[in-house]
N, C-alpha and C positions, 0 to 999 in steps of 0.2 A: 164799405167806406166810400165817401163821396169823392167826386172828381175835383181835386184841389186846383188843377190847371184851369178847369172851366170856371171855378169860383174866382180865381185870380184874374182871368180874362174879363169876367163880368165887372169886377171892381175897377179895372183899367178902362174898359170900354162901355161906359154907362151914361150916354147922353141924357140930359134932362129932356124927356119927351115934350115936343112942341116948342122947344127953346132953340133959338139960333144964335145966342150969345154965350159968353163965358161967365155970366154972373154965378155967384155961389148959390148953393142950395139954400143957405141961410137967407139969402136975398129973396129967394123964391119959395120959401117954406110953404106958404098957403097954396101956391100954385101946384107944387109937387104933391102935396097931400091930396088935393082934389084930383090930380091926374092919376095918382095911385088908386084913389077910390073909384074913379070912372073906368080905369083899366087895370084891375088888380093883377093881371098877368104880365104887366110891364116890369120885367126884372130890372130894367134900367132905372125906373123910378125908385125901386127899392134900394138899389145900390147907391143911387144918388143921395137918398136920405141917410144911408149908412155912413157914407164917406163925408158928406157935408161940405164938399168942395168941388170946384170945376177943373182943378189942375190936371189930374190924370185923364179926365174925359175929353180933353181937347187935343190929345195926341193925334196926329194926322199922318198920312203918307205911309211910308214903309214901316214905321214903328208900330202902327196899328195892324198892318197887313201881316206882319210876321208873328203876331199872337202875343198874349200877355207875358208869359214867362220869357220868351225870346226877346220881347221889347225891353223888359227890365235888364236882362243880361246884355243886350246890345247897347243900351244907353250906358250902363256901367262900364262895359268894355271900351266904348268910344271915349268916355271921360278919362279912363285910366290910361289909354294910349296917348291922349293929348297931354296928360300930366307927365307921363314918362318921356315924351318927346320934348318936354320943356316949353310947350306952347303957353302963351298967356291965356288965362281963363276968359278974359274979355274978348279975345280974338274970335270973330264970327265969320261965317261964310254963308253963301246963298244955299249951299247944299244942306238939306235937312234929312237926307236919307239915313236911316238907322238900320243896320244889318245885324242879323244874328251873329254872335261871335264864332270864330273858327271852332270846328268840332274838337280840335286838339288843344283848345284853350281851357284854362281853369274856369273861365266864365261860362263855358258850355254846360247846359243842364245835365247832359249825359255824364259829365265829369264829377258830379256831386258825390263825394265819398259816402254820404249817408243815404244816397238814393235820390233820384229826381223828385219823386212824389213827396218825400219827407221835407226836402228843402223848399219845394214850392209851397207847402203848408206853412213853413216858417216865414216865407215872404208874405203870405196872406195875413198871418198873425201880426207881423210887423206893420202892415198897412192899417189894420184895424186899430192897433195901439196908437199909431200916429194920428188917426182920425179922431181919437178920443182925447188928444192932448189939450184941447181948449175947452173941454167940458161940454161940447156940443151934444153929446149923447148922454143925457141924464136919464133918470128912472122913467120919466114919462115917455121919452123918446125910445128907450129900450122896449117898452111895452108896445108902442106903436109899430116898431119894426117887427117884433115878434108876431103881431097880428097879421102882418103882410107876408111873412116868410112862406107859409104854406100856399099862399095864392101867387107867389112869385116864381113857381116852377122848381123850387129847391126840394130835394128829397129830405127825409127825416134826419139822416145823418148830418147833412149840411146845415139844416135848421138847428139841430142840437149844438153843433160846433159854433155857429154864429152866436147863439144865445149865451153859450158858456163864455165866449170871448168878450162879450159885451157886459157880462155880469161880474166877472172876476177882476181884481186889481191888475193893472198893467204890470207885467213881470219883465222888467228890462234885463234882468240877469238871464232869464230864459232866452230872450230875443238875441242877446249878445252871444250866449253860449251856443246857439244854433248854427253859428257860422264856424265852419271847420277850416276854412282857408281864407287867405287875404281877399281873393276874388269874391267870396261869399259875404265878407264884411262890407265890401263896396256895394254889392247887390242889395243887401239888406237896407243900407242907407238910401240907395237909389229908390227902392220900392217905397220906403217910408216917405221920402220927399215927393214922390209921385202922388201919394195919397192926399197930400195937403198942399195948399198954397200958403206958406207961413206968413200971414199978415198980422197975427196977434203975437204978443210977447210970449204967451204960453207955448204956442206952436214953434216959434223960433227957438225958445229955450229947450224944448223937447228935442228938436233936431240937433242942436249944439251939444246937448248932453249925450245923445245917441252917438254922434260922431266921436266924441271924446271916449266913450266906453268902447267903441269899435276901433280905437286907436288910428283914426284916419287923419292924415296931415291936413292942415287948413287949406293948403294949396290944392290938394286933391278934392276936398269938399267944394271948393270954389269951382273946380272943373265940372263936378257933377251938377252943380247948380246951373252953370252956363250951358251945359249940354242939354239939360232938361228944358231950360227956357227956350233954347233954340228949337227943340223938337216939338214944343207945345205952343210955339208962337202962332 
């Protein structure tokens, strides 16, 4: 079995090689393709093509340092705390530090009732599903990604998993059912939002539908959005 935590971290921490701005991969499609061709071992380029967005890759500071799974949990926990404390989503501060949630919190990876690895895999599936929301990953793109998988440092299990996730229809029922607690529902939405910068109607519609299926209050969703924007500024 492949390392789901490593794969999640790759998806969150995958700067477009040679780029110093936050332009989307769709804006830089030819450049990314050439970089991947010139340097096929650059897993960042592969993940960039897979996600097709710059949102998650611009996370800086503590959110990046604490690692992929902890970053998702930390952002979700921070948003939930702000929501519970009655803060306004638009309230901002200069502090952009994101910490891992307390170990006794339902947001802590160790607290996952189905096991940390299984829930981490669910987060990865949710991110890939969100990345496909606008149709960016079509048949041609899937083939291009498949060609790069073996050169990107992923083992055969990880390659098979990614190929399968890209080829089958998005199963929203499965994504929603993978959350066993309220905290996990918030984390699944947070991971999905990190995967994309919802600039298209399809992306926004997907996130709205996911929030509804996860039974997340609008105010809480607004807090997640504000927290991610602050962390990725």
